[in-house]
C-alpha positions in Angstrom: 0.6 -14.6 -47.5 2.3 -17.6 -46.6 -0.2 -20.4 -46.8 0.3 -21.8 -43.1 -0.2 -18.2 -41.6 -3.5 -18.0 -43.7 -4.5 -20.7 -42.1 -3.9 -20.6 -38.8 -5.6 -17.0 -39.1 -8.5 -18.4 -40.1 -8.8 -20.7 -37.9 -7.2 -19.8 -34.6 -8.6 -16.6 -32.0 -6.8 -13.6 -33.1 -5.6 -13.4 -29.4 -1.0 -13.3 -30.1 0.5 -11.2 -32.8 3.2 -13.1 -34.2 6.1 -12.4 -36.1 5.3 -13.6 -39.9 7.5 -16.9 -39.5 6.9 -20.7 -39.5 8.9 -22.5 -37.3 9.2 -26.2 -38.2 12.2 -27.9 -35.7 14.6 -26.5 -33.4 17.7 -27.4 -31.8 19.8 -25.8 -29.3 19.5 -22.2 -29.4 18.4 -22.7 -32.8 15.0 -23.1 -35.3 14.3 -23.6 -38.9 11.4 -22.2 -40.5 9.5 -24.0 -43.4 11.8 -21.9 -45.9 14.8 -23.7 -44.5 16.1 -20.3 -42.6 17.5 -20.7 -39.5 17.1 -18.1 -36.2 18.8 -17.7 -33.3 15.8 -17.8 -31.0 16.0 -15.2 -28.3 12.8 -15.7 -26.5 13.2 -19.7 -25.3 9.6 -19.6 -25.0 9.1 -16.8 -22.3 11.7 -19.1 -20.9 10.3 -22.5 -21.3 13.1 -23.0 -23.5 15.8 -22.5 -21.1 17.2 -26.4 -21.9 17.7 -25.6 -25.2 15.2 -27.0 -28.2 14.8 -30.8 -28.2 18.0 -31.5 -25.1 18.8 -35.1 -26.3 18.3 -35.9 -22.4 15.2 -34.7 -22.2 13.7 -35.7 -25.4 14.8 -39.5 -24.7 12.8 -39.3 -20.8 9.8 -37.8 -22.9 9.9 -41.0 -25.3 10.8 -43.7 -22.5 7.9 -42.4 -20.1 5.2 -42.0 -23.1 5.9 -45.3 -24.1 5.3 -46.6 -20.5 2.9 -44.6 -18.5 1.7 -41.3 -19.9 -2.0 -39.8 -18.4 -3.5 -42.0 -15.2 -5.0 -38.7 -13.4 -3.9 -38.3 -9.3 -6.9 -40.8 -8.5 -3.5 -43.6 -8.0 0.0 -43.9 -7.3 2.4 -43.6 -9.9 6.4 -44.3 -9.4 7.5 -41.0 -10.6 6.0 -38.4 -9.2 7.2 -39.0 -5.9 11.0 -38.8 -6.9 10.4 -35.4 -8.9 8.8 -33.5 -5.8 11.2 -34.8 -3.8 13.9 -33.1 -6.1 12.1 -30.0 -6.4 11.9 -29.5 -2.7 15.0 -30.1 -1.7 16.3 -27.8 -4.5 14.4 -25.0 -3.6 14.1 -25.4 0.5 10.3 -26.3 0.7 8.3 -28.7 2.3 6.1 -29.5 0.1 4.6 -28.9 -3.2 1.3 -29.6 -5.8 2.0 -30.3 -9.2 -0.3 -28.6 -11.9 0.5 -27.6 -16.1 0.2 -24.0 -16.4 1.9 -21.3 -15.0 -1.5 -19.5 -14.1 -3.1 -22.9 -12.7 0.2 -22.3 -10.4 -0.9 -19.2 -9.6 -4.8 -19.7 -8.8 -3.2 -22.7 -6.7 -1.5 -20.4 -4.6 -4.2 -17.9 -4.6 -6.4 -20.4 -2.9 -3.9 -21.6 -0.8 -3.4 -17.6 0.6 -6.4 -17.4 1.4 -7.3 -20.9 3.1 -4.7 -20.4 5.5 -5.8 -16.7 6.0 -8.6 -18.1 7.6 -7.6 -21.3 8.6 -4.4 -20.7 10.0 -3.7 -16.9 10.7 -7.6 -16.2 12.0 -9.4 -13.8 9.3 -13.0 -13.3 9.0 -14.8 -15.2 6.8 -14.3 -13.9 3.3 -12.2 -10.6 4.1 -9.0 -12.0 3.3 -7.0 -9.8 1.0 -3.8 -10.6 -1.3 -1.7 -7.8 -2.2 0.1 -7.5 -5.6 2.2 -5.0 -7.7 1.7 -2.2 -10.7 3.4 -4.0 -13.3 2.2 -7.7 -12.4 1.7 -10.7 -15.0 0.5 -13.7 -13.4 -1.5 -14.7 -15.9 -4.4 -14.6 -17.6 -7.4 -16.3 -15.7 -10.6 -13.8 -14.5 -9.4 -13.9 -10.8 -5.1 -12.9 -12.2 -6.4 -10.2 -14.4 -8.2 -8.9 -12.2 -5.4 -7.8 -9.8 -3.7 -6.5 -12.8 -2.7 -3.0 -13.7 -2.4 -3.4 -17.1 -6.3 -2.0 -18.8 -6.1 -4.6 -21.9 -6.2 -7.5 -19.6 -8.9 -6.4 -17.9 -11.2 -4.9 -20.2 -14.2 -6.6 -21.1 -13.2 -9.4 -18.8 -15.5 -8.1 -15.6 -16.8 -8.0 -12.8 -13.6 -9.3 -11.4 -13.0 -11.0 -8.1 -13.0 -8.8 -4.7 -9.9 -9.3 -2.2 -7.4 -8.0 -3.5 -5.1 -5.3 -3.8 -2.3 -3.3 -5.8 1.1 -1.0 -4.9 3.7 0.4 -7.0 6.3 -2.4 -7.6 9.9 -1.9 -5.7 8.0 0.1 -3.3 8.5 -1.9 0.4 6.8 1.9 1.9 3.9 0.9 0.2 3.8 -2.8 1.0 4.0 -1.7 4.7 1.4 0.8 4.3 -1.1 -1.7 2.3 -1.2 -4.3 4.8 -4.0 -4.8 7.3 -5.1 -7.6 9.5 -6.9 -9.0 7.0 -3.7 -9.0 4.5 -3.0 -13.1 4.0 0.0 -12.8 0.9 1.9 -10.7 -0.7 2.7 -12.2 -4.4 5.2 -10.9 -6.4 7.6 -11.3 -9.0 11.3 -11.0 -8.2 11.8 -9.5 -11.2 9.1 -8.7 -13.7 8.5 -10.2 -17.3 5.6 -9.1 -18.8 6.2 -5.2 -17.8 9.4 -5.4 -19.4 12.3 -7.2 -17.3 11.4 -4.1 -14.3 14.6 -5.4 -12.2 13.6 -3.8 -8.6 15.3 -1.5 -6.0 18.4 -3.5 -4.2 17.4 -4.6 -0.6 13.7 -4.5 -2.1 12.5 -8.3 -1.9 14.5 -8.7 1.3 12.5 -5.4 2.7 9.1 -7.2 1.8 10.3 -10.3 3.3 11.0 -8.7 6.5 7.6 -7.1 6.7 5.8 -10.0 5.5 7.2 -11.7 8.7 7.1 -9.2 11.5 3.1 -8.8 10.2 2.2 -12.7 9.4 1.9 -12.5 6.0 2.6 -15.5 4.0 5.5 -13.9 1.2 4.8 -15.3 -2.3 7.4 -15.5 -4.8 6.2 -16.0 -8.6 9.3 -17.2 -10.4 7.5 -18.9 -13.5 9.8 -16.9 -15.3 12.5 -15.8 -13.3 13.2 -19.3 -11.6 15.1 -22.7 -12.6 18.1 -20.5 -13.2 17.2 -17.7 -15.4 18.5 -14.7 -13.7 21.6 -16.3 -13.2 21.2 -18.3 -9.7 18.2 -21.3 -9.5 16.1 -19.0 -7.8 15.8 -15.0 -8.3 15.0 -14.2 -4.8 18.3 -16.3 -3.7 20.0 -12.6 -5.0 18.6 -11.4 -1.6 18.2 -14.9 -0.1 15.1 -14.8 0.4 13.2 -18.0 1.7 9.3 -17.3 0.5 6.8 -19.1 2.6 5.4 -20.0 -1.2 7.0 -20.3 -4.3 5.2 -20.7 -7.9 7.1 -22.3 -10.7 6.4 -23.2 -14.5 8.1 -22.7 -18.1 11.2 -24.3 -17.7 10.1 -26.6 -15.3 8.6 -28.9 -18.1 12.3 -28.4 -20.0 10.9 -26.9 -23.5 8.5 -30.1 -23.9 5.7 -30.1 -21.8 3.6 -27.9 -19.5 4.9 -28.3 -16.0 4.1 -25.9 -13.2 3.7 -26.9 -9.5 2.9 -24.4 -6.2 5.5 -25.5 -3.4 5.3 -24.1 0.2 5.8 -24.1 4.0 4.1 -27.5 5.3 1.9 -25.0 6.9 0.9 -23.6 3.8 0.6 -26.6 2.0 -1.5 -28.7 5.0 -5.0 -26.3 4.3 -5.7 -28.4 1.4 -7.6 -31.5 2.1 -8.8 -34.2 -0.5 -11.2 -33.0 -3.0 -9.9 -29.0 -2.3 -8.3 -28.6 -5.7 -6.2 -30.6 -8.1 -6.1 -31.1 -11.8 -6.7 -33.6 -13.9 -3.0 -33.9 -15.5 -1.6 -32.2 -12.8 1.5 -34.7 -11.9 1.3 -36.9 -14.1 3.7 -39.5 -15.0 4.7 -37.8 -18.1 5.4 -34.8 -16.8 6.7 -35.8 -14.0 9.8 -37.7 -15.4 10.8 -34.8 -17.8 10.3 -32.5 -14.9 12.7 -34.7 -13.0 15.4 -34.9 -16.0 14.9 -31.0 -16.6 15.7 -30.5 -12.7 18.8 -32.7 -13.3 19.9 -31.3 -16.8 19.7 -27.8 -15.1 21.8 -28.7 -11.6 24.6 -30.9 -13.7 25.1 -28.7 -16.8 25.6 -25.7 -14.3 22.7 -23.5 -16.3 22.2 -21.0 -13.5 25.8 -20.8 -13.2 26.3 -19.9 -17.7 23.2 -17.5 -16.8 25.0 -15.8 -15.2 28.1 -16.0 -16.6 26.4 -15.7 -20.1 23.7 -12.8 -19.4 26.9 -10.4 -17.7 29.1 -11.3 -20.6 25.5 -9.9 -22.8 24.8 -7.2 -20.8 28.2 -5.8 -21.2 28.5 -6.1 -25.0 24.7 -4.6 -25.3 26.0 -1.6 -23.1 29.1 -0.9 -25.6 26.5 0.0 -28.8 25.5 3.1 -27.7 22.7 3.3 -30.0 20.5 6.3 -29.3 17.1 4.1 -30.2 18.5 2.1 -26.6 16.8 4.5 -23.9 17.9 1.8 -21.3 19.4 -1.8 -20.4 18.2 -3.9 -17.7 18.3 -7.4 -16.3 19.7 -9.9 -14.4 21.6 -13.2 -15.9 20.0 -14.1 -19.7 16.6 -12.8 -18.8 17.8 -8.7 -20.3 15.7 -5.8 -21.5 16.4 -3.5 -24.1 14.1 -0.7 -23.7 13.6 0.9 -27.0 13.0 5.0 -27.3 9.4 5.2 -28.3 9.3 8.7 -30.0 12.2 7.0 -32.1 10.8 3.4 -32.7 8.9 0.6 -32.0 9.9 -2.1 -29.9 7.6 -4.6 -32.7 10.1 -2.7 -35.9 12.9 -3.7 -34.0 12.1 -7.0 -34.0 10.9 -7.1 -37.2 14.3 -6.6 -38.6 16.5 -8.8 -36.2 14.1 -11.9 -37.4 15.8 -10.4 -41.1 18.8 -10.9 -39.8 18.5 -14.2 -37.9 17.2 -13.5 -34.9 13.8 -14.1 -33.0 12.3 -12.0 -30.4 9.5 -10.4 -28.9 8.1 -6.7 -27.9 6.9 -6.1 -24.9 4.3 -3.2 -24.6 5.7 -2.2 -27.8 9.3 -0.2 -25.7 10.9 -3.5 -24.5 12.5 -6.2 -26.6 12.8 -9.0 -24.7 16.8 -10.9 -25.1 16.3 -14.3 -23.0 18.0 -17.0 -24.7 18.5 -20.8 -24.1 21.0 -21.0 -21.6 23.0 -23.3 -23.1 24.0 -20.4 -25.2 27.8 -19.6 -26.0 29.9 -16.8 -25.9 30.4 -17.0 -29.9 26.7 -16.9 -30.6 26.2 -14.2 -28.1 28.8 -12.1 -30.6 27.0 -12.8 -33.5 23.6 -11.9 -32.1 24.8 -8.6 -30.7 26.6 -7.6 -34.2 23.4 -8.2 -35.6 21.2 -6.2 -33.2 24.1 -3.1 -33.6 23.3 -3.6 -37.2 19.7 -3.6 -37.4 19.9 -0.6 -34.7 22.0 1.2 -36.9 20.0 0.8 -39.9 16.9 2.4 -38.1 19.3 5.0 -36.8 19.9 6.0 -40.2 17.1 5.6 -41.6 15.6 8.3 -39.5 18.0 10.2 -39.9 17.4 10.7 -43.5 13.4 11.1 -43.3 
């Protein structure tokens, strides 16, 4: 066994099942391992590396700010946070933002805001607020969040869980209307479900949900931690249906692939329920994160990465549809957020990923059934052609192997 892998396996908690490769550096859409082998990254760290590895502008912003002022906590004002939040609010159409670090922290912030809004503004009786989520959701791994998961493994051994959550079928607006009560504070939803296997809801679903939430005075909160910032071909996935949510959660790509940066954005009425001492984070909104986050947004817009994602994603999906492999059960996605569902009767997605790695492509399976294809948004047609040739080769090899077995 590789000594580096052996060392990590010995001293690191086994809460992941990595592919057996040791990465040491990256540039653009490529990463290299400790033996010098080059790989095309089709994972982008779950959309965190949308700008590509070591983007020169982002690295420069990181270096300059790190040498000036990195962390001081929000006990004080800094010259970096205001411009960052102004930019992200203007781009998303939100009134105000609360910066955090990880996606899960952004979700927890949204949950707290929704509940307090429910009590202070909507008038829900104390400790009766309900938040509705969907089956197949993935909003993080805190105790509160896994308590509303429909995935048994995410909950196994971690109870008891917080009350006040309902889970309804994803993509079913009628189920949402049926679940809403006078105590419903918010509906938390991913415009496209990522960890569930790149699940795209029926056309018109999110718009209908927005209509129902408005009708019943319920906050619509969109979790765009993975789908936001160009990943699906628009700045925000909810823009496909011209939906402006009451609350929005961003993360992953917001840190430019260099730092954990997240935030909850909302209408002022929602965010104004927070007062000093209600919520916070030592690192949230630090100058280093703000400087990198602002530059990440600027690069995203100036390099038209959302538009690139739409164009390259459509191209990739068209190329994949030409493969006609018996191992492919379904293809779905928007922009460069694509899931290749593998027929579980014929193969495991993990095996597909392991074989792709041997051919110079890195991806990761989701729930043993879906291979995720979400490369950095800077990928080119030529790089996509190269990748699809190898995907085709792997699927053909696997099909022949099963036919002769």
